[in-house]
SEDREN-313613 format. One line per field, with one value per residue (C-alpha): x, y, z; residue in three letters; chain. Coordinates in Angstrom, 3 decimals, decimal comma. Each point is the difference from the previous one (the first is absolute). Example, Ala and Ser with C-alpha at 12.3 -4.5 7.8 and 13.67 -1.06 7.14 Angstrom:
<sites>
xx = c(12,300; 1,370) .
yy = c(-4,500; 3,440) .
zz = c(7,800; -0,660) .
rest = c(Ala; Ser) .
kette = c(A; A) .
</sites>
This chain:
<sites>
xx = c(0,000; 1,348; 0,715; -2,878; 0,676; -3,379; -2,850; -3,559; -1,404; -3,696; -0,763; 0,031; 1,031; 2,810; 0,437; 0,456; 2,693; 1,622; 0,313; 1,250; 2,825; 1,010; 0,002; 2,284; 2,396; 0,181; 0,228; -3,386; -2,411; -3,174; -3,382; -2,962; -3,717; -2,565; -3,681; -1,398; -0,158; 3,749; 1,332; 1,907; 1,244; 3,691; 0,252; -0,950; 2,801; 2,687; -0,373; 2,012; -3,214; -3,662; -3,234; -3,640; -2,218; -3,449; -2,546; 0,359; -2,009; 2,317; -2,337; 0,777; 3,704; 2,166; -2,137; -0,103; 2,232; -0,393; 0,991; 3,053; 1,190; -0,522; 2,108; 2,695; 0,287; -0,126; 2,765; 2,127; -0,057; 1,777; -1,836; -2,896; 0,158; -3,525; 0,865; -2,715; -3,751; -1,741; 1,185; 2,875; -1,755; -1,969; 0,974; -1,584; 2,348; 3,016; -1,185; -0,556; 3,527; 1,328; -2,072; 1,437; 3,625; 0,115; 1,667; -2,376; 1,985; -1,835; -1,260; -1,386; -3,720; -0,286; 1,675; -2,231; -3,114; 0,963; 0,955; -3,341; -2,144; -0,353; -1,003; 2,469; 2,817; -0,876; -0,055; 3,451; 1,375; -1,258; 1,715; 3,205; -0,381; -0,493; -2,147; -3,391; -2,861; -1,968; -3,263; -1,403; 2,255; -2,490; -3,479; -2,689; -3,542; -1,409; -1,168; 0,958; 3,482; 0,349; -0,901; 2,650; 2,720; -0,822; 0,219; 3,411; 1,345; -1,466; -2,406; -0,207; 0,204; -0,546; -2,316; 1,401; -1,029; 2,528; -0,503; -0,131; 1,231; -0,734; -1,619; -2,948; -0,954; 1,821; -1,406; 1,670; -1,543; 0,872; -1,941; -1,874; -3,393; 1,291; 1,688; -3,266; -1,766; 2,651; 1,090; -2,961; 0,037; 3,681; -0,582; -2,877; 1,990; 2,938; -2,289; -1,639; 3,342; 2,189; -2,363; 1,313; -0,971; 2,939; 1,542; 3,142; 0,663; 2,967; 0,770; -0,421; 3,278; 0,088; 2,754; 1,803; 2,839; 0,343; 3,581; 1,251; 3,207; 1,545; 0,748; 2,120; 0,275; 1,801; -0,539; 2,723; -2,078; 2,038; -2,213; 0,881; -1,850; 1,067; -1,321; -3,282; -2,120; -2,426; -3,264; -2,473; -1,030; -2,955; -3,333; -2,758; 2,464; 2,335; 3,490; 0,935; 3,489; 2,575; 3,368; 2,927; 0,983; -3,150; 0,120; -0,972; 2,295; 3,411; 2,754; -1,285; -3,575; 1,267; 1,936; -2,731; -2,905; 2,227; 0,739; -3,748; -0,605; 2,585; -1,585; -3,355; 1,459; 1,565; -3,317; -1,582; 3,035; 0,038; 2,171; 1,292; -0,913; -2,966; -1,109; -1,075; -2,593; -0,419; -2,158; 1,753; -1,952; 0,847; 1,697; 2,459; -1,608; 0,269; -2,730; 0,417; -2,919; 1,080; 2,723; -0,281; 1,223; 1,639; 2,269; -1,468; -0,671; 2,252; 3,018; 2,196; 0,025; 1,744; 2,359; 1,236; 0,677; 1,614; 1,724; -1,548; -1,782; -3,087; -1,047; 3,465; -0,121; -3,413; 1,386; 3,089; -2,060; -2,456; 2,824; 1,092; 2,752; 0,426; -0,431; 3,486; 0,214; -0,502; -2,404; 2,910; 1,458; -3,010; 0,095; -2,744; 1,499; -1,738; -3,701; -2,270; -3,535; -2,410; -3,065; -2,461; -1,178; -3,492; -2,236; -2,658; -1,342; 0,564; -2,142; -3,043; 0,219; 2,766; -2,198; 1,821; 1,523; 1,099; 0,909; 2,692; 3,211; 1,161; 3,056; 1,674; 3,151; 1,674; 2,179; 3,617; 3,124; 2,010; -1,985; -3,026; -1,444; -3,176; -1,552; -2,638; -1,360; -0,915; 1,355; -1,288; -2,717; -0,894; -3,462; -1,110; -2,640; -3,069; 0,146; 2,776; 1,346; 0,365; 3,686; 1,911; 3,303; 2,015; 2,138; 2,734; 2,585; 3,014; 2,044; 2,539; -2,850; -3,746; 0,191; 2,252; -2,270; -3,056; 1,437; 1,008; -3,531; -1,457; 2,194; -0,637; -3,772; 0,219; 1,784; -2,408; -2,621; -2,489; -2,288; -3,389; -1,165; -0,316; 2,369; 0,713; 3,041; -1,843; -0,711; 3,613; 1,179; -2,238; 1,073; 3,724; -0,157; -2,567; 1,307; -1,306; 1,617; 3,276; -0,136; -0,889; -3,503; -1,662; -2,508; -2,355; -2,627; 2,497; -1,932; -3,226; 1,579; 1,913; -2,482; 2,526; -2,564; -1,087; 3,640; 0,629; -2,904; 1,222; 3,464; -1,466; -1,979; 3,146; 1,863; -2,795; 0,097; 3,774; -0,165; -2,773; 1,931; 3,160; -1,895; -1,645; 3,328; 1,663; -2,718; 0,209; 3,768; -0,228; -2,565; 2,262; 2,913; -1,967; -1,108; 3,555; 1,618; 0,102; -0,491; -0,615; -3,433; 1,658; 1,432; -3,349; -1,697; 2,445; -0,646; -3,754; 0,577; 1,891; -3,044; -2,106; 2,545; 2,185; 3,666; 2,248) .
yy = c(0,000; 3,433; 2,804; 2,317; 3,568; 1,626; -0,715; 1,282; 0,282; -0,859; 1,680; 3,307; 1,678; -1,172; -3,430; 1,617; 2,227; -3,042; -1,781; 3,175; 0,258; -3,612; 0,696; 2,997; -2,094; -2,594; 2,496; -1,069; 2,444; 0,443; 0,594; 1,100; 0,104; 2,234; 0,803; 3,509; 0,072; -0,674; 2,364; 2,014; -3,005; -0,432; -3,360; 1,797; 2,518; -2,434; -2,531; 0,391; -0,095; 0,312; -0,838; 0,779; -3,027; 1,538; 1,409; -0,126; -3,176; -3,007; -2,020; 2,446; 0,430; -2,177; -3,104; 0,255; -2,815; 0,932; 3,637; -0,943; -2,547; 2,564; 2,597; -2,595; -0,807; 3,665; 0,926; -3,017; -1,400; -3,338; -0,806; 0,972; 0,208; -0,183; 1,193; -1,173; 0,390; 0,720; -2,637; -1,467; -3,354; -0,139; -3,081; 1,425; 2,986; -2,281; -2,074; 3,070; 1,187; -3,376; 0,059; 3,410; -0,976; 2,252; -1,335; -0,062; 0,649; -2,496; -3,592; -1,832; 0,070; -3,673; 0,488; 3,032; -1,963; -2,848; 2,376; 1,790; -3,149; -0,865; -3,608; -0,873; 1,655; -1,866; -3,307; 0,692; 0,979; -3,171; -2,113; 1,968; -0,704; 3,664; 0,252; 1,632; 0,956; -3,180; -0,316; -1,063; -0,757; 1,527; 1,453; -1,639; -0,119; -2,802; 0,714; -3,414; 0,222; 3,443; -1,477; -2,728; 2,465; 2,373; -2,828; -1,032; 3,569; 0,778; 2,785; 2,956; 0,089; 2,609; -0,479; 2,069; 0,660; -1,527; 2,828; 3,227; 2,158; 3,233; -1,870; -1,288; -3,669; -0,575; -1,580; -0,941; -3,120; -1,539; -3,281; -2,355; 1,598; 3,412; -1,500; -1,514; 3,328; 2,159; -2,217; 0,818; 3,693; 0,329; -1,833; 2,323; 3,102; -1,187; -0,675; 3,425; 1,808; -1,994; -2,077; -3,278; -1,713; -2,342; 0,222; -1,316; -0,656; 1,085; -0,359; 3,333; 0,947; 2,343; 2,293; -0,239; 1,905; 0,834; -0,727; 0,064; -0,971; 1,971; -2,302; 0,269; -2,659; 0,154; -1,693; -2,548; -1,317; 1,585; 1,003; 2,171; 1,442; 3,328; -0,713; 0,887; 3,065; 0,324; 1,442; -0,691; 3,573; 0,535; 1,729; -1,414; -2,733; 2,666; 0,421; 3,081; -0,836; -2,547; -0,898; -2,371; -2,096; -1,320; -0,074; -3,698; -1,322; -1,318; -1,271; -3,585; 0,996; 2,513; -2,677; -2,629; 2,190; 1,726; -3,370; -0,710; 3,352; -0,766; -3,423; 1,725; 2,224; -3,009; -1,868; 2,848; 0,319; 3,616; 2,664; 3,321; 1,559; -1,135; -0,553; -3,148; 0,862; -2,025; -0,003; -0,947; -1,148; 0,298; -3,418; 1,097; -1,919; 1,611; -0,422; 1,107; 2,101; 1,467; 1,371; 3,650; 0,046; 3,441; 2,348; 0,939; 3,451; -0,918; -1,069; 2,837; -1,796; -2,962; 2,242; 1,667; -3,193; -1,875; 2,818; -1,276; 2,192; -2,046; 2,079; -0,296; -3,750; -0,161; 1,650; -2,221; -3,181; 1,217; 0,330; -3,571; 0,433; -2,409; 1,204; 1,340; -1,539; -3,304; -0,509; -0,515; 3,375; 1,912; 1,481; 1,805; 3,045; 2,368; 0,815; 1,992; 1,289; 1,420; 2,162; 0,375; 3,591; 0,070; 2,954; -1,097; 1,307; -2,642; 2,005; -0,540; -3,664; 0,638; 2,182; 1,003; 3,482; 1,624; 3,417; 2,611; -0,158; 3,579; -1,186; -3,119; -0,847; -3,307; -1,416; -0,947; -0,941; -3,138; -3,173; 1,809; -0,716; 1,476; -1,276; 2,547; 2,094; 2,927; 3,518; 3,456; 0,927; -3,528; -1,538; -3,230; -1,535; -1,946; -2,082; -2,314; -1,912; 1,991; -0,875; 3,281; -0,824; -2,760; 0,981; -2,544; 0,116; -2,210; -0,677; -2,400; -1,588; 0,347; 2,718; 2,235; -0,433; 0,702; 3,168; 1,258; -0,678; 1,879; 3,019; -0,145; -0,115; 3,110; 1,793; -1,192; 2,683; 0,052; 3,032; 0,063; -3,572; -2,538; -2,961; -3,154; 1,579; 0,347; -3,728; -0,805; 2,364; -1,852; -3,494; 0,744; 0,930; -2,614; -2,563; -3,123; 1,065; 0,697; -3,431; -1,827; -0,980; 0,478; -1,913; 0,691; 1,286; 2,282; 3,235; -1,336; -2,126; 2,873; 2,818; 1,896; 2,414; 1,062; 0,363; 2,165; 2,274; 0,276; 0,883; 2,757; 1,412; 0,085; 1,793; 2,577; 0,534; 0,414; 2,549; 1,955; 0,021; 1,171; 2,802; 1,210; -0,135; 2,068; 2,655; 0,207; 0,284; 2,764; 1,836; -0,126; 1,134; 2,986; 1,010; -0,046; 1,715; 3,603; -0,660; 2,446; -0,008; -1,431; -2,959; -0,638; -0,042; -2,632; -2,180; 0,223; -1,172; -3,019; -1,082; -0,174; -1,928; 2,959; 0,513; 2,105) .
zz = c(0,000; -0,947; 2,422; 0,882; -1,147; 0,684; 2,421; -0,025; 3,526; -0,059; 3,298; 1,852; 3,267; 2,238; -1,612; -3,424; 1,526; 1,620; -3,355; -1,705; 2,554; -0,649; -3,747; 0,477; 2,107; -2,779; -2,873; -1,368; -1,626; 2,075; -1,624; 2,098; -0,731; 1,637; 0,197; -0,279; 3,789; 0,232; -2,672; 2,653; 2,013; 0,758; -1,785; -3,237; 0,444; 1,156; -2,810; -3,205; -2,039; 0,975; -1,833; 0,737; 0,589; 0,324; 2,473; 3,769; 0,515; 0,302; -2,220; -2,826; 0,697; 2,257; -0,538; -3,801; -1,260; -3,680; 0,588; 2,060; -2,569; -2,775; 1,842; 0,747; -3,697; -1,007; 2,455; -0,861; 3,548; 0,424; 3,211; 2,259; 3,785; 1,486; 3,531; 2,397; -0,196; -3,311; -2,528; 2,021; 0,577; -3,221; -1,986; -3,174; 0,198; 0,395; -2,966; -2,197; 0,735; -1,106; -3,211; -0,862; 0,753; 3,048; 3,138; 2,967; 3,181; 2,137; -0,039; -2,998; -0,738; 0,954; 3,383; 0,651; -0,848; 2,339; 2,808; -0,335; 0,104; 3,699; -0,477; -2,767; 1,918; 3,191; -1,881; -1,474; 3,410; 1,662; -2,681; 0,645; 3,757; 0,792; 3,181; -0,620; 2,302; 0,918; -1,912; -3,361; -2,959; -2,402; -0,241; 2,143; -1,315; 2,161; 3,569; 1,418; -1,515; 1,586; 3,392; -0,342; -1,067; 2,875; 2,524; -1,310; -0,050; 3,421; 0,919; -0,376; -3,801; -2,698; -2,953; -2,879; -3,572; -2,388; -2,465; 1,926; 2,818; 1,792; 2,885; -2,067; -0,034; 3,303; 3,163; 3,302; 1,552; 3,372; -0,133; -2,321; 0,647; -1,053; -3,053; -1,189; 0,523; -1,667; -2,914; -2,229; 0,993; -0,906; -3,293; -0,934; 0,933; -2,101; -2,967; 0,309; 0,260; -2,418; -2,116; 1,440; 3,233; 0,600; 3,470; 1,614; 3,668; 2,105; 3,667; 1,797; 1,624; 2,990; 1,293; -3,310; -1,596; -3,671; -1,017; -3,578; -1,780; -2,848; -2,933; -3,125; -2,706; -3,362; -3,362; 0,802; 2,900; 2,798; 2,911; 2,993; 2,964; 1,447; 3,503; 1,658; 0,602; 2,892; -1,388; 2,808; 0,798; -2,308; -0,315; -2,212; -1,025; -1,430; 1,402; 2,016; 1,270; -1,169; 1,426; -0,359; 1,827; 1,654; 3,812; 0,006; -2,732; 1,046; -2,257; -0,006; -0,893; -2,576; -1,864; 0,275; -1,182; -2,550; -1,594; -0,089; -1,701; -2,679; -0,488; -0,525; -2,738; -1,683; 0,055; -1,997; -2,296; 1,129; -1,638; 1,359; 3,379; 2,066; 3,561; 1,814; 2,643; 3,187; 3,096; 3,225; 3,066; 3,695; -0,076; -2,669; -2,876; -3,428; -2,614; -3,617; -1,279; -3,353; -2,241; -0,977; -3,576; 0,021; 1,870; 3,386; 1,422; 2,935; -2,070; 1,427; 3,364; -1,608; -1,951; 3,192; 1,977; -2,914; -1,895; -3,261; -2,557; -0,877; -3,011; -1,552; 0,646; -1,672; -3,113; -0,074; 0,356; -2,668; -2,534; 0,627; 2,571; 2,890; 3,576; 0,884; 3,480; 1,769; 2,896; 2,383; -1,016; 1,289; 3,475; 1,883; 1,725; 2,404; -0,040; -2,323; 0,597; -2,564; 0,688; -2,855; -0,139; -1,493; -0,822; 2,470; 3,301; 2,703; 2,455; -2,243; -1,011; -2,556; -2,199; -3,224; 0,038; -3,245; -1,355; -0,480; 2,074; 0,656; 1,902; 1,364; 1,885; -0,881; 2,821; -0,575; 1,906; 0,820; -0,609; -1,465; -3,453; -1,493; -3,226; -1,055; -2,838; 2,260; -0,468; 1,041; -2,463; -1,097; 0,045; 1,673; -2,253; 0,997; -3,172; 1,162; 2,983; 3,219; 0,521; -0,288; 1,715; 1,594; 2,978; 0,691; 2,767; 0,552; 3,118; 1,424; 1,965; 0,460; 2,622; -2,104; -3,039; 2,176; 1,564; -3,428; -1,200; 2,967; -0,744; -3,752; 0,538; 2,159; -2,883; -2,703; -0,656; -2,861; -0,197; -1,687; 0,651; 2,806; 0,086; 2,000; 1,690; 3,366; 0,278; -0,879; 2,751; 2,460; -1,044; -0,034; 3,712; 1,070; 2,496; -1,764; -3,252; 1,800; 1,662; -3,223; 1,165; -3,360; -2,109; -2,881; 2,458; 1,769; -0,743; 1,533; 2,725; 1,587; -0,727; -2,109; -1,435; 3,497; 1,085; -3,057; 0,919; 3,582; -1,264; -2,177; 2,949; 2,150; -2,791; -0,274; 3,756; -0,025; -2,813; 1,727; 3,281; -1,774; -1,775; 3,216; 1,857; -2,721; 0,152; 3,799; -0,102; -2,595; 2,143; 3,038; -2,137; -1,266; 3,507; 1,363; -2,969; -1,108; -3,734; -2,826; -1,747; -3,122; 1,966; 1,703; -3,424; -1,267; 3,086; -0,615; -3,571; 1,292; 2,047; -3,150; -2,036; -1,050; 0,865; 2,199) .
rest = c(Met; Ser; Lys; Ile; Ser; Ser; Ile; Leu; Ile; Ala; Asn; Arg; Gly; Glu; Ile; Ala; Leu; Arg; Val; Ile; Arg; Ala; Cys; Lys; Asp; Leu; Gly; Ile; Lys; Ser; Ile; Ser; Val; Tyr; Ser; Asp; Glu; Asp; Asn; Arg; Ser; Ile; His; Val; Lys; Arg; Ala; Asp; Glu; Ser; Tyr; Arg; Leu; Gly; Pro; Ala; Gln; Ala; Ser; Glu; Ser; Tyr; Leu; Cys; Ile; Asp; Lys; Ile; Ile; Glu; Ile; Ala; Lys; Leu; Ser; Gly; Ala; Asp; Ala; Ile; His; Pro; Gly; Tyr; Gly; Phe; Leu; Ser; Glu; Asn; Glu; Leu; Phe; Ser; Glu; Glu; Cys; Lys; Lys; Asn; Asp; Ile; Ile; Phe; Ile; Gly; Pro; Thr; Ala; Lys; Ala; Met; Glu; Leu; Ala; Gly; Asp; Lys; Met; Lys; Cys; Lys; Glu; Ile; Met; Lys; Lys; Ala; Glu; Val; Pro; Thr; Val; Pro; Gly; Ser; Asp; Gly; Val; Val; Glu; Asp; Met; Glu; Leu; Ala; Val; Asp; Ile; Ala; Lys; Glu; Ala; Gly; Tyr; Pro; Val; Met; Leu; Lys; Ser; Ala; Tyr; Gly; Gly; Gly; Gly; Arg; Gly; Ile; Arg; Leu; Val; Thr; Asn; Glu; Lys; Glu; Leu; Arg; Gln; Glu; Phe; Glu; Leu; Ala; Ser; Asn; Glu; Ser; Lys; Ala; Ala; Phe; Gly; Lys; Ser; Ala; Leu; Phe; Ile; Glu; Lys; Tyr; Leu; Thr; Asn; Ile; Arg; His; Ile; Glu; Tyr; Gln; Leu; Leu; Arg; Asp; Ser; Ser; Gly; Asn; Gly; Arg; His; Leu; Phe; Glu; Arg; Glu; Cys; Ser; Ile; Gln; Arg; Arg; His; Gln; Lys; Leu; Ile; Glu; Met; Ser; Pro; Ser; Pro; Val; Val; Asn; Lys; Glu; Ile; Arg; Glu; Lys; Val; Gly; Glu; Ile; Ala; Val; Arg; Ala; Ser; Thr; Ala; Leu; Asp; Tyr; Leu; Asn; Ala; Gly; Thr; Ala; Glu; Phe; Leu; Ser; Asp; Ser; Lys; Gly; Asn; Phe; Tyr; Phe; Ile; Glu; Ile; Asn; Ala; Arg; Leu; Gln; Val; Glu; His; Pro; Val; Thr; Glu; Leu; Val; Thr; Gly; Lys; Asp; Leu; Val; Lys; Leu; Gln; Ile; Gln; Val; Ala; Gln; Gly; Glu; Glu; Ile; Pro; Phe; Lys; Gln; Lys; Asp; Leu; Glu; Leu; Lys; Gly; Cys; Ala; Ile; Glu; Cys; Arg; Ile; Asn; Ser; Glu; Asp; Pro; Phe; Tyr; Asp; Phe; Thr; Pro; Ser; Val; Gly; Tyr; Ile; Pro; Asn; Cys; Asn; Ile; Pro; Ser; Gly; Pro; Gly; Val; Arg; Val; Asp; Thr; Tyr; Leu; Tyr; Pro; Gly; Cys; Asn; Val; Ser; Gly; Tyr; Tyr; Asp; Ser; Leu; Ile; Ala; Lys; Leu; Ile; Thr; Tyr; Gly; Gly; Asp; Phe; Asn; Glu; Ala; Arg; Val; Arg; Met; Lys; Asn; Ala; Leu; Ser; Glu; Phe; Thr; Ile; Glu; Gly; Ile; Asn; Thr; Thr; Ile; Pro; Ile; His; Lys; Thr; Ile; Ile; Glu; Glu; Ser; Asn; Phe; Ile; Asn; Gly; Asn; Ile; Ser; Thr; Asp; Tyr; Ile; Glu; Lys; Tyr; Asn; Ile; Ile; Glu; Lys; Met; Lys; Gln; Lys; Arg; Asn; His; Glu; Tyr; Glu; Asp; Lys; Ala; Tyr; Ala; Ala; Ile; Ser; Ala; Ile; Leu; Leu; Gln; Ser; Glu; Tyr; Val; Lys; Lys; Ser; Asn; Leu; Ser; Pro; Gln; Arg; Leu; Asn; Arg; Ile; Gln; Lys; Ser; Lys; Ser; Gly; Gly; Phe; Tyr) .
kette = c(A; A; A; A; A; A; A; A; A; A; A; A; A; A; A; A; A; A; A; A; A; A; A; A; A; A; A; A; A; A; A; A; A; A; A; A; A; A; A; A; A; A; A; A; A; A; A; A; A; A; A; A; A; A; A; A; A; A; A; A; A; A; A; A; A; A; A; A; A; A; A; A; A; A; A; A; A; A; A; A; A; A; A; A; A; A; A; A; A; A; A; A; A; A; A; A; A; A; A; A; A; A; A; A; A; A; A; A; A; A; A; A; A; A; A; A; A; A; A; A; A; A; A; A; A; A; A; A; A; A; A; A; A; A; A; A; A; A; A; A; A; A; A; A; A; A; A; A; A; A; A; A; A; A; A; A; A; A; A; A; A; A; A; A; A; A; A; A; A; A; A; A; A; A; A; A; A; A; A; A; A; A; A; A; A; A; A; A; A; A; A; A; A; A; A; A; A; A; A; A; A; A; A; A; A; A; A; A; A; A; A; A; A; A; A; A; A; A; A; A; A; A; A; A; A; A; A; A; A; A; A; A; A; A; A; A; A; A; A; A; A; A; A; A; A; A; A; A; A; A; A; A; A; A; A; A; A; A; A; A; A; A; A; A; A; A; A; A; A; A; A; A; A; A; A; A; A; A; A; A; A; A; A; A; A; A; A; A; A; A; A; A; A; A; A; A; A; A; A; A; A; A; A; A; A; A; A; A; A; A; A; A; A; A; A; A; A; A; A; A; A; A; A; A; A; A; A; A; A; A; A; A; A; A; A; A; A; A; A; A; A; A; A; A; A; A; A; A; A; A; A; A; A; A; A; A; A; A; A; A; A; A; A; A; A; A; A; A; A; A; A; A; A; A; A; A; A; A; A; A; A; A; A; A; A; A; A; A; A; A; A; A; A; A; A; A; A; A; A; A; A; A; A; A; A; A; A; A; A; A; A; A; A; A; A; A; A; A; A; A; A; A; A; A; A; A; A; A; A; A; A; A; A; A; A; A; A; A; A; A; A; A; A; A; A; A; A; A; A; A; A; A; A; A; A; A; A; A; A; A; A; A; A; A; A; A; A; A; A; A; A; A; A; A; A; A; A; A; A; A; A; A; A; A; A; A; A; A; A; A; A; A; A; A; A; A; A; A; A; A) .
</sites>
């Protein structure tokens, strides 16, 4: 396969900027695309070439395979990097790239299809002796068979639609009576939502952690894992904070589960970067749940603890090169934490918040990295995902990374909209987080939202007390001083936000 000389980035925002930077490091021409909503975005300005896709709606711009392929051919792009979101896990997009002799920087269409089919993927994993969550091997349409499977897995169990998500077609049952009551209801809900009623059954795990392994596999069949990321702190099943290493993964577990993750990628004949996702219970058991067939939002965490540039590696593997290191050569050093900064108001159930950004201050300093598209005067759109920045800190150990995160969050200001920064400030100082007592229900279990509100109230009180104290001190100063009228006027201005 020939060297890649130009890459079209079929995405926007901070991930488009991330790929552009990798292209510049490798001397590769970067080509960006944009919607009408994004015509003033930084990724448009930083790329070597930029092309309009269409209107603001993603369905008419970033999700239009034909338009993107047309621009790639027009611009002479050798390859397309899909970033994450949008078309990054669309097997049709990967296939269209192949048909048009454009390198898709990601897995093959076949691997994507298998990774995206829950039942097929589970069947492949079981044959490869990859541990999966106890339950059915495929869809279950018969009530009596469902009863037998639930008994073997052990109650409680989850009834889930095999074709959907978003919480629909899901029922938690704790005994056989409930299963018989809920089975038909879940089937009907699945059929109404997705057009198909088939369900599968999984054991319901409690007090679980979400731990994932970064994978890389080349066209010569070499597979590597780049260690784990702890992703348990979530809201609405979406990650808020990620870190590496995980507080509950030691060297022995890391090697054992890492080998399982590589085996999973081999079973799918996977190519390029991906992530094996696991659930870990309180007994230390790991259960494979899926492979995300793309680069992850949280990839910077892995980059900081391994010293490897994952986007560069993606490009090198896509042009046929072998992974330039052995598994034994990799070493996990220090600790990295990532906070996802979203344009949402955590005080009001994470309501979206969009609009003009008159000013912002991006933190910096030793061990601080910020991936963002924000700049003073930019606009945060309501047409796309709410992720506006990723704040990542690195330290020699967890505590150093955590303290750096605390300080960086205090520096990070974004005017004009509400963001998730307040909840991150609360979590980073919360005792259970500090002690590693986290699980996928961490936010609810430890009343983090209420603690965040209390923290805000204390901050308001402190600011009010400081303002009153300043006014009183100024009043006493004025009484005891023989000041000119001009000086007194300047002091009065200072009380109302002026200067002196």
